[in-house]
C-alpha positions in Angstrom: 138.2 -90.3 -47.9 136.9 -86.6 -49.0 134.4 -85.0 -49.3 133.0 -83.2 -53.1 133.4 -79.7 -52.7 130.4 -79.8 -55.5 127.2 -79.8 -53.5 124.0 -80.3 -54.8 125.0 -81.0 -58.4 124.7 -84.8 -57.9 121.9 -86.7 -59.3 118.7 -86.3 -56.4 120.1 -83.2 -54.5 118.0 -81.2 -52.6 118.9 -78.2 -52.0 122.7 -76.2 -51.4 122.4 -76.6 -47.8 122.6 -80.6 -48.2 125.6 -82.8 -47.4 128.0 -83.1 -50.4 128.8 -87.3 -51.1 132.0 -88.7 -49.7 134.0 -90.1 -52.3 134.5 -94.1 -52.4 135.5 -96.9 -53.8 132.8 -100.0 -54.5 134.5 -103.5 -55.3 132.1 -106.3 -56.9 133.6 -109.8 -57.6 132.4 -111.6 -60.1 134.5 -115.1 -60.5 137.8 -113.9 -61.9 135.9 -110.7 -63.3 136.0 -107.6 -60.8 134.3 -104.3 -61.6 136.0 -101.0 -59.5 133.4 -98.5 -58.9 134.5 -94.8 -58.1 131.5 -93.4 -56.4 132.0 -89.4 -56.9 134.7 -87.6 -58.8 137.7 -89.0 -59.9 140.1 -86.7 -59.7 143.7 -85.4 -58.4 142.8 -86.0 -54.6 140.9 -89.5 -55.3 142.9 -90.9 -58.6 145.3 -93.0 -56.0 142.6 -94.5 -54.1 141.2 -96.1 -57.5 144.8 -97.2 -58.8 145.8 -98.6 -55.1 142.7 -100.9 -55.4 143.2 -102.0 -59.6 146.4 -102.8 -58.8 145.9 -104.6 -55.6 143.1 -106.6 -57.1 145.0 -107.4 -60.4 148.2 -108.3 -57.7 145.4 -111.1 -55.6 144.5 -113.2 -59.2 142.0 -111.6 -60.7 142.1 -111.9 -64.5 139.7 -109.2 -65.8 139.0 -106.0 -64.3 136.6 -104.0 -65.4 136.6 -99.6 -64.0 133.1 -99.2 -64.3 132.5 -95.4 -64.3 128.4 -95.3 -64.3 128.2 -94.3 -60.1 131.3 -91.1 -61.5 130.4 -87.5 -61.3 133.4 -86.2 -62.1 136.5 -87.1 -64.0 140.2 -85.5 -64.7 143.5 -85.1 -66.3 144.7 -87.3 -63.7 141.7 -90.0 -64.0 142.3 -90.5 -68.0 146.8 -90.7 -66.8 145.5 -94.0 -64.6 143.2 -95.8 -66.9 146.1 -95.4 -70.2 148.1 -96.8 -67.1 146.2 -99.1 -65.9 145.2 -100.2 -69.6 149.4 -100.1 -70.6 149.8 -102.3 -67.6 147.1 -104.7 -68.6 148.4 -105.0 -72.5 152.1 -105.5 -70.2 151.0 -107.9 -67.7 148.4 -110.3 -69.5 145.3 -108.9 -67.8 142.2 -108.0 -69.3 140.7 -104.6 -68.9 137.7 -102.7 -69.6 136.4 -99.9 -69.0 132.3 -99.2 -68.4 131.4 -96.0 -69.8 130.3 -92.8 -67.4 127.7 -90.3 -67.3 127.5 -88.4 -70.7 129.8 -85.7 -68.6 131.9 -88.1 -67.8 132.3 -90.0 -70.8 132.5 -86.6 -72.6 135.9 -86.0 -71.0 137.5 -89.3 -73.2 135.6 -87.7 -76.3 136.9 -84.8 -75.7 140.5 -86.3 -76.1 140.3 -88.5 -78.3 140.2 -91.6 -76.3 136.4 -92.9 -76.4 138.4 -94.9 -79.5 141.7 -96.0 -78.1 140.4 -97.7 -74.5 139.1 -100.4 -74.7 135.1 -99.4 -73.5 132.3 -102.2 -72.7 129.5 -101.8 -74.4 126.0 -100.5 -72.5 123.2 -103.4 -73.2 119.8 -102.9 -73.9 118.3 -100.0 -71.2 121.7 -98.7 -69.9 122.0 -95.1 -70.2 125.3 -94.5 -67.8 122.8 -95.6 -64.8 122.7 -99.2 -65.2 122.5 -101.5 -62.2 126.1 -103.0 -61.4 125.4 -106.3 -62.9 123.8 -105.2 -66.2 126.6 -106.2 -68.1 127.9 -108.5 -65.7 129.9 -111.4 -67.5 130.7 -110.1 -70.5 134.1 -110.5 -71.5 136.1 -107.1 -72.2 137.1 -106.1 -75.2 140.5 -105.3 -75.7 140.3 -101.4 -78.2 
């Protein structure tokens, strides 16, 4: 795990001298559905951790994977490549894959590349603003885009 080089920009940061949040991947299984939450910056330094987690969960029998970006603070092109790769694997290997959109600054990366209309994003439910509780759309079937 690595620490962010971008201190004091995460929500709730008190000052520039505050220790930055360490990247982690949280996993929340829900029967045959599992949510993978990258927490922090999803970039070249962290993308392999997320990729490995998604592949492991699929290999162990989960038939529905959701990459939940609501706790992600930054996304780069290596993360976009990983998302496209997992989406292609889902189409080829017969498991379902969807993405819960992240905060506007994260989702903007998908919009700028045109991937927001080509990837299977879940639709936010009532009251969801990018920082919704982890179970806000639990049980929702991922749409295939």
